[in-house]
LOGU-811124 format. One record per atom (N, C-alpha, C): residue in three letters; y, x, z. Coordinates in steps of 0.02 Angstrom, whole numbers, padded with zeros to 5 digits, always signed. Layout:
BEGIN
ALAYXZ/...
***
This chain:
BEGIN
MET-00186-01634+01737/MET-00237-01618+01688/MET-00205-01607+01620/THR-00225-01556+01585/THR-00198-01542+01520/THR-00250-01558+01466/GLN-00226-01566+01405/GLN-00269-01579+01348/GLN-00251-01529+01294/SER-00301-01505+01256/SER-00287-01457+01204/SER-00250-01488+01146/ALA-00213-01446+01110/ALA-00174-01470+01052/ALA-00220-01498+00998/GLU-00282-01477+00997/GLU-00329-01502+00947/GLU-00345-01576+00958/LYS-00338-01599+01020/LYS-00357-01668+01037/LYS-00297-01715+01044/THR-00236-01688+01044/THR-00177-01729+01057/THR-00121-01714+01008/THR-00074-01761+01004/THR-00011-01749+00969/THR+00046-01769+01016/ARG+00104-01740+01004/ARG+00163-01756+01045/ARG+00207-01802+01003/GLU+00221-01862+01029/GLU+00259-01912+00992/GLU+00323-01931+01030/SER+00369-01964+00995/SER+00434-01983+01023/SER+00436-02057+01039/ILE+00468-02074+01095/ILE+00481-02144+01111/ILE+00540-02168+01068/THR+00530-02223+01034/THR+00581-02248+00987/THR+00614-02313+01010/TRP+00584-02347+01058/TRP+00608-02415+01077/TRP+00580-02432+01145/ILE+00622-02463+01187/ILE+00601-02486+01253/ILE+00630-02555+01265/LYS+00589-02600+01292/LYS+00613-02667+01309/LYS+00590-02683+01380/SER+00637-02700+01423/SER+00621-02721+01491/SER+00614-02797+01493/TRP+00557-02820+01520/TRP+00546-02892+01527/TRP+00567-02915+01597/THR+00549-02875+01647/THR+00567-02887+01717/THR+00579-02818+01747/PRO+00601-02814+01810/PRO+00609-02747+01840/PRO+00545-02706+01843/HIS+00487-02739+01837/HIS+00424-02702+01841/HIS+00379-02708+01779/LEU+00405-02737+01726/LEU+00366-02744+01664/LEU+00409-02722+01605/PHE+00380-02681+01562/PHE+00418-02659+01504/PHE+00370-02641+01447/SER+00397-02643+01386/SER+00360-02622+01327/SER+00395-02563+01296/PHE+00358-02523+01259/PHE+00388-02466+01226/PHE+00349-02449+01163/ARG+00384-02418+01116/ARG+00354-02395+01054/ARG+00360-02320+01048/ILE+00310-02291+01016/ILE+00313-02220+01000/ILE+00299-02210+00926/THR+00319-02153+00901/THR+00301-02137+00832/THR+00226-02134+00826/ARG+00201-02153+00768/ARG+00129-02155+00758/ARG+00105-02093+00721/PRO+00058-02057+00750/PRO+00031-01999+00714/PRO+00002-02020+00647/LYS+00014-01981+00595/LYS-00006-02001+00528/LYS-00081-02014+00523/ALA-00120-01977+00560/ALA-00193-01983+00555/ALA-00223-02032+00605/PHE-00181-02063+00647/PHE-00208-02107+00700/PHE-00227-02175+00672/ARG-00290-02193+00679/ARG-00315-02258+00656/ARG-00347-02294+00714/PHE-00342-02360+00714/PHE-00375-02398+00767/PHE-00391-02468+00741/THR-00436-02500+00776/THR-00453-02570+00763/THR-00418-02613+00815/ALA-00390-02669+00794/ALA-00355-02713+00840/ALA-00399-02729+00900/GLY-00371-02719+00960/GLY-00407-02729+01022/GLY-00424-02664+01057/GLN-00419-02607+01022/GLN-00434-02543+01052/GLN-00375-02516+01093/PHE-00388-02460+01127/PHE-00336-02429+01168/PHE-00331-02354+01153/ALA-00274-02326+01175/ALA-00262-02254+01168/ALA-00252-02225+01237/ARG-00260-02160+01242/ARG-00246-02124+01305/ARG-00180-02087+01296/LEU-00133-02102+01342/LEU-00066-02073+01339/LEU-00057-02025+01397/GLY-00018-01973+01385/GLY-00005-01924+01437/GLY+00070-01913+01447/VAL+00092-01913+01509/VAL+00162-01898+01525/VAL+00164-01837+01570/GLU+00218-01798+01561/GLU+00226-01736+01598/GLU+00258-01747+01665/LYS+00230-01719+01717/LYS+00258-01724+01784/LYS+00307-01666+01796/ALA+00341-01669+01852/ALA+00392-01619+01867/ALA+00362-01549+01873/ASP+00299-01545+01892/ASP+00267-01480+01899/ASP+00240-01453+01833/GLY+00252-01490+01777/GLY+00229-01467+01712/GLY+00159-01489+01694/ASP+00123-01517+01740/ASP+00056-01543+01726/ASP+00063-01612+01694/PHE+00009-01637+01664/PHE+00010-01703+01632/PHE-00038-01750+01668/VAL-00018-01814+01671/VAL-00061-01866+01698/VAL-00075-01915+01641/TRP-00136-01941+01638/TRP-00159-01980+01580/TRP-00181-02050+01602/ARG-00166-02099+01559/ARG-00189-02167+01570/ARG-00205-02200+01503/ALA-00247-02251+01506/ALA-00266-02289+01446/ALA-00221-02349+01438/TYR-00199-02360+01376/TYR-00156-02417+01359/TYR-00180-02450+01295/SER-00191-02515+01297/SER-00207-02552+01235/SER-00147-02555+01190/MET-00159-02552+01125/MET-00106-02561+01076/MET-00085-02634+01073/VAL-00021-02647+01075/VAL+00007-02713+01060/VAL+00019-02719+00985/SER+00037-02664+00955/SER+00054-02663+00884/SER-00006-02678+00840/ASN+00008-02696+00778/ASN-00045-02710+00730/ASN-00073-02646+00702/SER-00134-02649+00677/SER-00167-02590+00650/SER-00130-02561+00590/TYR-00087-02602+00558/TYR-00052-02580+00498/TYR+00022-02563+00512/ASP+00045-02569+00574/ASP+00114-02552+00589/ASP+00125-02476+00585/GLU+00187-02457+00572/GLU+00203-02385+00567/GLU+00218-02355+00635/PHE+00219-02395+00687/PHE+00231-02372+00756/PHE+00173-02394+00799/LEU+00171-02368+00861/LEU+00123-02391+00911/LEU+00162-02421+00969/GLU+00144-02482+00988/GLU+00179-02517+01042/GLU+00131-02529+01100/PHE+00158-02522+01161/PHE+00118-02530+01222/PHE+00156-02573+01272/TYR+00120-02604+01318/TYR+00148-02648+01369/TYR+00126-02622+01437/SER+00174-02611+01482/SER+00157-02577+01545/SER+00188-02612+01605/ILE+00154-02605+01661/ILE+00181-02624+01726/ILE+00199-02561+01764/VAL+00252-02564+01803/VAL+00272-02508+01845/VAL+00237-02517+01913/VAL+00191-02473+01928/VAL+00157-02474+01992/VAL+00198-02434+02043/PRO+00220-02464+02098/PRO+00259-02427+02148/PRO+00224-02363+02170/GLN+00258-02308+02165/GLN+00231-02242+02181/GLN+00171-02223+02137/GLY+00162-02259+02082/GLY+00107-02243+02036/GLY+00119-02176+02002/GLU+00069-02134+02001/GLU+00077-02066+01974/GLU+00097-02068+01900/PHE+00067-02114+01862/PHE+00082-02116+01790/PHE+00142-02160+01775/THR+00142-02222+01798/THR+00195-02269+01777/THR+00263-02251+01806/SER+00264-02218+01864/SER+00328-02196+01891/SER+00361-02145+01844/GLU+00320-02100+01817/GLU+00346-02051+01769/GLU+00364-02085+01703/LEU+00320-02130+01681/LEU+00331-02164+01617/LEU+00395-02206+01618/SER+00408-02241+01673/SER+00466-02285+01677/SER+00532-02247+01676/ARG+00530-02183+01690/ARG+00592-02143+01688/ARG+00608-02116+01619/LEU+00561-02122+01573/LEU+00573-02096+01506/LEU+00621-02141+01468/ARG+00656-02112+01420/ARG+00705-02148+01380/ARG+00691-02135+01306/VAL+00724-02174+01263/VAL+00717-02165+01191/VAL+00733-02093+01173/GLY+00690-02063+01134/GLY+00697-01993+01115/GLY+00654-01946+01155/ASP+00632-01968+01215/ASP+00587-01926+01255/ASP+00518-01923+01222/ARG+00479-01874+01242/ARG+00415-01861+01210/ARG+00357-01880+01256/ILE+00302-01898+01225/ILE+00243-01919+01260/ILE+00182-01895+01221/LEU+00128-01880+01255/LEU+00068-01858+01221/LEU+00022-01918+01208/ILE-00016-01914+01154/ILE-00067-01965+01139/ILE-00128-01929+01112/GLU-00186-01949+01136/GLU-00248-01922+01109/GLU-00257-01946+01037/LYS-00286-01904+00995/LYS-00297-01921+00925/LYS-00353-01973+00917/GLN-00397-01976+00966/GLN-00455-02021+00962/GLN-00438-02089+00990/ASN-00456-02143+00954/ASN-00449-02210+00981/ASN-00509-02226+01026/HIS-00505-02279+01064/HIS-00558-02297+01112/HIS-00565-02372+01116/GLY-00623-02395+01140/GLY-00630-02464+01159/GLY-00673-02506+01113/PHE-00700-02560+01143/PHE-00745-02605+01107/PHE-00723-02678+01112/LEU-00661-02690+01131/LEU-00635-02759+01134/LEU-00611-02779+01063/THR-00658-02783+01018/THR-00642-02794+00948/THR-00684-02852+00920/LEU-00658-02882+00868/LEU-00690-02942+00842/LEU-00758-02928+00811/ASP-00772-02866+00792/ASP-00837-02852+00763/ASP-00893-02851+00814/ARG-00877-02864+00877/ARG-00929-02872+00928/ARG-00966-02938+00921/PHE-00937-02984+00883/PHE-00963-03053+00881/PHE-00993-03072+00814/SER-01041-03118+00818/SER-01064-03153+00758/SER-01016-03211+00746/ALA-01024-03244+00689/ALA-00978-03297+00670/ALA-00980-03354+00720/ALA-00921-03384+00731/ALA-00916-03441+00777/ALA-00854-03481+00759/ARG-00846-03537+00793/ARG-00790-03582+00778/ARG-00728-03566+00819/ASP-00737-03552+00885/ASP-00681-03545+00930/ASP-00678-03475+00961/LEU-00618-03447+00966/LEU-00608-03383+00999/LEU-00563-03393+01060/TRP-00590-03377+01119/TRP-00552-03380+01181/TRP-00528-03311+01200/LEU-00463-03304+01213/LEU-00433-03241+01234/LEU-00404-03251+01304/LEU-00440-03228+01355/LEU-00420-03241+01424/LEU-00390-03177+01454/SER-00328-03181+01476/SER-00293-03121+01499/SER-00253-03135+01562/THR-00242-03080+01600/THR-00194-03081+01655/THR-00146-03024+01645/GLY-00082-03035+01662/GLY-00032-02981+01661/GLY-00028-02944+01595/THR-00030-02878+01599/THR-00024-02837+01538/THR-00088-02839+01497/GLY-00139-02874+01521/GLY-00201-02881+01483/GLY-00193-02921+01419/ILE-00134-02951+01409/ILE-00122-02987+01346/ILE-00114-02939+01288/ALA-00100-02875+01302/ALA-00083-02827+01250/ALA-00132-02824+01191/PRO-00197-02813+01203/PRO-00243-02809+01146/PRO-00249-02874+01107/PHE-00238-02930+01141/PHE-00243-02994+01107/PHE-00185-03005+01058/LEU-00127-02978+01074/LEU-00071-02981+01028/LEU-00086-02940+00965/SER-00119-02884+00974/SER-00139-02844+00917/SER-00190-02881+00874/ILE-00238-02913+00908/ILE-00289-02951+00872/ILE-00258-03009+00833/LEU-00208-03042+00862/LEU-00175-03097+00827/LEU-00137-03075+00765/GLY-00126-03009+00760/GLY-00093-02983+00700/GLY-00140-02969+00642/GLU-00205-02982+00653/GLU-00254-02969+00600/GLU-00266-03033+00560/PRO-00255-03031+00495/PRO-00267-03090+00454/PRO-00337-03118+00460/SER-00387-03075+00472/SER-00457-03098+00475/SER-00469-03147+00533/VAL-00432-03139+00589/VAL-00444-03183+00645/VAL-00425-03255+00628/TRP-00375-03263+00585/TRP-00352-03329+00566/TRP-00399-03362+00516/SER-00432-03322+00477/SER-00480-03350+00428/SER-00549-03361+00458/ASP-00567-03322+00509/ASP-00634-03325+00536/ASP-00644-03378+00589/TYR-00589-03400+00621/TYR-00596-03448+00676/TYR-00555-03511+00662/GLN-00582-03568+00684/GLN-00546-03631+00677/GLN-00495-03641+00733/LYS-00512-03616+00793/LYS-00466-03620+00850/LYS-00463-03553+00884/ILE-00403-03533+00906/ILE-00393-03472+00945/ILE-00355-03493+01008/ILE-00387-03487+01065/ILE-00357-03508+01129/ILE-00336-03446+01167/LEU-00271-03436+01174/LEU-00244-03379+01210/LEU-00219-03402+01279/VAL-00250-03377+01331/VAL-00232-03393+01400/VAL-00199-03331+01430/HIS-00139-03339+01457/HIS-00103-03283+01487/HIS-00084-03303+01558/SER-00117-03274+01608/SER-00104-03290+01678/SER-00058-03237+01709/VAL-00004-03260+01740/VAL+00045-03216+01773/VAL+00065-03247+01839/ARG+00102-03210+01880/ARG+00123-03236+01944/ARG+00186-03278+01938/GLN+00236-03252+01902/GLN+00301-03286+01895/GLN+00314-03300+01821/SER+00354-03350+01807/SER+00366-03371+01738/SER+00401-03317+01697/ASP+00442-03274+01729/ASP+00476-03222+01691/ASP+00429-03166+01668/GLU+00366-03169+01690/GLU+00317-03119+01670/GLU+00278-03140+01607/LEU+00296-03197+01578/LEU+00264-03219+01516/LEU+00293-03181+01457/ALA+00280-03117+01456/ALA+00307-03074+01402/ALA+00277-03094+01335/TYR+00315-03081+01283/TYR+00294-03092+01214/TYR+00290-03166+01195/ARG+00315-03209+01237/ARG+00313-03280+01219/ARG+00355-03293+01157/ASP+00409-03255+01148/ASP+00450-03263+01088/ASP+00411-03244+01025/THR+00368-03194+01032/THR+00326-03174+00975/THR+00277-03230+00957/LEU+00248-03261+01008/LEU+00201-03315+00996/LEU+00236-03376+00967/ASP+00295-03390+00992/ASP+00333-03448+00966/ASP+00353-03439+00893/ALA+00360-03375+00872/ALA+00381-03361+00803/ALA+00324-03358+00753/LEU+00262-03366+00777/LEU+00205-03360+00731/LEU+00208-03407+00671/PRO+00232-03469+00678/PRO+00234-03513+00620/PRO+00276-03486+00562/THR+00321-03439+00576/THR+00364-03412+00523/THR+00338-03344+00498/HIS+00280-03323+00522/HIS+00253-03258+00503/HIS+00236-03258+00429/PRO+00257-03207+00391/PRO+00246-03207+00318/PRO+00173-03203+00297/LEU+00129-03176+00339/LEU+00059-03167+00320/LEU+00016-03227+00337/PHE+00022-03252+00399/PHE-00023-03305+00420/PHE+00012-03363+00456/GLY+00077-03370+00443/GLY+00114-03424+00474/GLY+00084-03493+00460/GLU+00055-03502+00401/GLU+00027-03567+00383/GLU-00035-03584+00424/PHE-00064-03534+00457/PHE-00123-03546+00498/PHE-00107-03547+00573/ALA-00044-03539+00591/ALA-00025-03531+00661/ALA-00043-03593+00703/ASN-00054-03650+00671/ASN-00073-03709+00709/ASN-00143-03704+00738/LYS-00179-03651+00719/LYS-00245-03639+00749/LYS-00238-03612+00820/LEU-00180-03584+00837/LEU-00171-03553+00902/LEU-00153-03605+00955/ILE-00190-03603+01011/ILE-00176-03643+01069/ILE-00156-03595+01125/TYR-00092-03594+01141/TYR-00066-03547+01192/TYR-00061-03583+01258/ILE-00094-03555+01309/ILE-00095-03587+01375/ILE-00069-03537+01427/PRO-00006-03543+01447/PRO+00019-03501+01501/PRO-00005-03527+01569/VAL-00020-03481+01614/VAL-00041-03498+01682/VAL+00005-03460+01729/ILE+00036-03495+01776/ILE+00083-03464+01823/ILE+00058-03478+01893/THR+00035-03427+01929/THR-00001-03439+01991/THR+00043-03444+02053/ARG+00105-03420+02050/ARG+00147-03421+02110/ARG+00209-03465+02101/GLU+00210-03505+02050/GLU+00263-03554+02040/GLU+00230-03620+02021/LYS+00260-03674+02041/LYS+00235-03740+02021/LYS+00285-03769+01971/LEU+00265-03771+01908/LEU+00307-03799+01856/LEU+00272-03859+01824/PRO+00309-03911+01808/PRO+00277-03971+01780/PRO+00238-03954+01716/GLY+00176-03977+01714/GLY+00135-03969+01655/GLY+00106-03900+01644/VAL+00117-03854+01691/VAL+00092-03786+01684/VAL+00035-03774+01734/LEU-00020-03747+01711/LEU-00077-03732+01754/LEU-00057-03677+01804/SER-00086-03680+01864/SER-00064-03633+01916/SER-00121-03603+01957/GLU-00183-03615+01938/GLU-00238-03587+01975/GLU-00266-03525+01939/ARG-00310-03489+01973/ARG-00342-03431+01943/ARG-00386-03454+01885/ILE-00397-03409+01838/ILE-00436-03427+01778/ILE-00505-03451+01797/THR-00538-03420+01845/THR-00604-03442+01865/THR-00603-03513+01893/GLN-00551-03530+01931/GLN-00545-03597+01958/GLN-00534-03648+01902/LEU-00494-03628+01853/LEU-00479-03673+01797/LEU-00541-03686+01755/ILE-00584-03635+01750/ILE-00647-03645+01713/ILE-00694-03690+01752/THR-00700-03676+01818/THR-00746-03715+01860/THR-00727-03789+01862/SER-00663-03803+01867/SER-00640-03873+01872/SER-00638-03908+01805/GLY-00642-03870+01751/GLY-00637-03900+01685/GLY-00565-03907+01660/ALA-00516-03886+01702/ALA-00446-03893+01683/ALA-00428-03852+01622/LEU-00459-03793+01615/LEU-00443-03752+01557/LEU-00468-03783+01492/GLU-00528-03810+01494/GLU-00554-03844+01435/GLU-00512-03905+01417/ARG-00489-03942+01468/ARG-00447-04000+01455/ARG-00381-03980+01424/ALA-00351-03926+01450/ALA-00287-03903+01423/ALA-00294-03880+01350/ALA-00352-03849+01334/ALA-00363-03823+01267/ALA-00391-03877+01220/LYS-00414-03932+01250/LYS-00449-03984+01212/LYS-00507-03954+01173/THR-00540-03907+01207/THR-00595-03870+01178/THR-00643-03852+01234/VAL-00708-03856+01221/VAL-00757-03840+01273/VAL-00787-03771+01261/PHE-00810-03740+01315/PHE-00848-03679+01309/PHE-00919-03697+01284/ASP-00938-03668+01229/ASP-01001-03686+01197/ASP-01037-03623+01175/LEU-01100-03616+01192/LEU-01137-03554+01178/LEU-01139-03539+01103/ASP-01146-03589+01063/ASP-01151-03578+00991/ASP-01084-03568+00957/ASN-01032-03600+00984/ASN-00968-03603+00948/ASN-00912-03564+00981/SER-00922-03536+01041/SER-00869-03501+01077/SER-00883-03426+01081/ARG-00831-03387+01067/ARG-00832-03316+01079/ARG-00774-03301+01126/ILE-00785-03260+01178/ILE-00737-03253+01232/ILE-00721-03180+01244/MET-00656-03164+01245/MET-00633-03096+01261/MET-00595-03098+01328/LEU-00607-03048+01370/LEU-00575-03044+01435/LEU-00538-02978+01442/CYS-00475-02981+01465/CYS-00437-02921+01478/CYS-00385-02935+01531/GLY-00382-02891+01581/GLY-00334-02901+01635/GLY-00357-02862+01696/ASN-00339-02887+01755/ASN-00358-02850+01815/ASN-00434-02852+01823/PRO-00463-02798+01849/PRO-00536-02793+01853/PRO-00570-02851+01890/GLU-00537-02877+01941/GLU-00567-02932+01979/GLU-00574-02994+01935/MET-00522-03010+01896/MET-00526-03068+01851/MET-00582-03058+01800/VAL-00584-02999+01769/VAL-00634-02986+01718/VAL-00704-02993+01747/ASP-00715-02963+01805/ASP-00782-02964+01835/ASP-00801-03035+01857/ASP-00755-03070+01891/ASP-00770-03137+01916/ASP-00781-03186+01859/THR-00740-03180+01806/THR-00747-03227+01750/THR-00811-03214+01712/ARG-00828-03151+01703/ARG-00891-03135+01668/ARG-00950-03162+01708/LYS-00950-03154+01773/LYS-01005-03180+01814/LYS-01009-03256+01810/LEU-00951-03289+01811/LEU-00950-03362+01806/LEU-00977-03386+01739/LEU-00955-03354+01686/LEU-00979-03373+01619/LEU-01054-03360+01611/LYS-01078-03308+01645/LYS-01149-03293+01642/LYS-01191-03349+01671/THR-01165-03383+01723/THR-01201-03440+01752/THR-01205-03498+01703/LYS-01162-03497+01652/LYS-01163-03549+01601/LYS-01203-03528+01539/GLY-01234-03469+01544/GLY-01277-03446+01489/GLY-01245-03395+01442/PHE-01181-03380+01451/PHE-01147-03332+01408/PHE-01167-03261+01427/GLN-01173-03218+01377/GLN-01193-03149+01387/GLN-01143-03101+01356/THR-01135-03043+01388/THR-01092-02991+01360/THR-01123-02964+01296/SER-01082-02958+01245/SER-01106-02934+01180/SER-01116-02859+01181/ARG-01173-02836+01158/ARG-01188-02765+01152/ARG-01216-02751+01083/GLN-01213-02688+01063/GLN-01239-02671+00997/GLN-01311-02691+00988/SER-01350-02683+01041/SER-01421-02698+01037/SER-01436-02772+01049/ARG-01385-02809+01075/ARG-01396-02880+01091/ARG-01331-02918+01085/PRO-01319-02947+01027/PRO-01257-02986+01017/PRO-01252-03042+01067/GLY-01190-03052+01093/GLY-01179-03105+01141/GLY-01114-03141+01126/GLN-01088-03175+01177/GLN-01028-03216+01168/GLN-00967-03189+01205/ILE-00974-03135+01244/ILE-00919-03109+01284/ILE-00906-03036+01267/ALA-00842-03019+01262/ALA-00822-02948+01253/ALA-00769-02934+01307/VAL-00775-02876+01339/VAL-00728-02857+01391/VAL-00705-02785+01379/GLU-00649-02767+01411/GLU-00627-02697+01409/GLU-00628-02669+01480/ASN-00655-02610+01486/ASN-00658-02576+01551/ASN-00628-02507+01544/TYR-00562-02500+01560/TYR-00533-02433+01560/TYR-00496-02419+01624/TRP-00509-02458+01677/TRP-00479-02443+01742/TRP-00522-02391+01778/
***
C-alpha cells in the first residue's frame, strides 16, 4: 500500500538499540511539523523488495518535546512489517504519516489521586512517553507502572526508570513512581510471575503497589497484547470501572491499533 506525499514524510533512522534478539528500539528524525500528545502513536511505513510499502502503528516512546521520535518494536518471525524493519540500519529511510493518532492520553481522565499504567511487552512504550510529561508528576500522588514480560531480559528501559531520580525536570518527584516488573516464565525471588488479570483477582498487584483500585481515586491505562487489554478491561468492569469516552468520562483508557 502506498501513501501520497501530502500525507507522509520520509525520515532517517538515527539510532538503533537491541535489547534482545527479538526486541529493539530505534529513533528517526522528527518532521518539523509533527506534533503529538504523550501516549499517542504514529503510522510508519517501510519499503518492501517489490517497492511497495507496508504500514504499522507504533506508539512514541520519546517525549512530546524531544527533537527525535523513538519507537520500541518486537520482531515477529516472518512478519511482513517487522522483518523489513529489523533489517534497516542507521541512515536508512522510513516513512511516517504526518497525522498523529490515538486516545491513550491523560486528558481522557478527570482529576484523581493514583494513575495505574498496566502494560505487557512493547506496550510500555506510550507509558514511557507519558512519564516524560511534567504534568503527570504534578497531577498524581502515585504512578504505578506495571510491565509484564516473559523473560527478565525483556524488561527494556529499566535503566531509564532507574535514572528518573536524577532527571533535571522532575527527579524530585520520582518517588511517586512505583515500578512493578512482572516476569511470567521465570521464577525470581520477590518478582511477581502471574498474568496481570490473575494478579488483580488475587489482590497481589494491589499488595505489591501498596495501593488499592478505587473508583474515585484510580485512573487506569492499558496497553499491550489485545488479550491482556480485553481481559483486564472486562475484569475491571466487574469492579465498576468504565472506559472513558468523550461523552462519558470513566476510569479506564486503552489503545486499540492492532
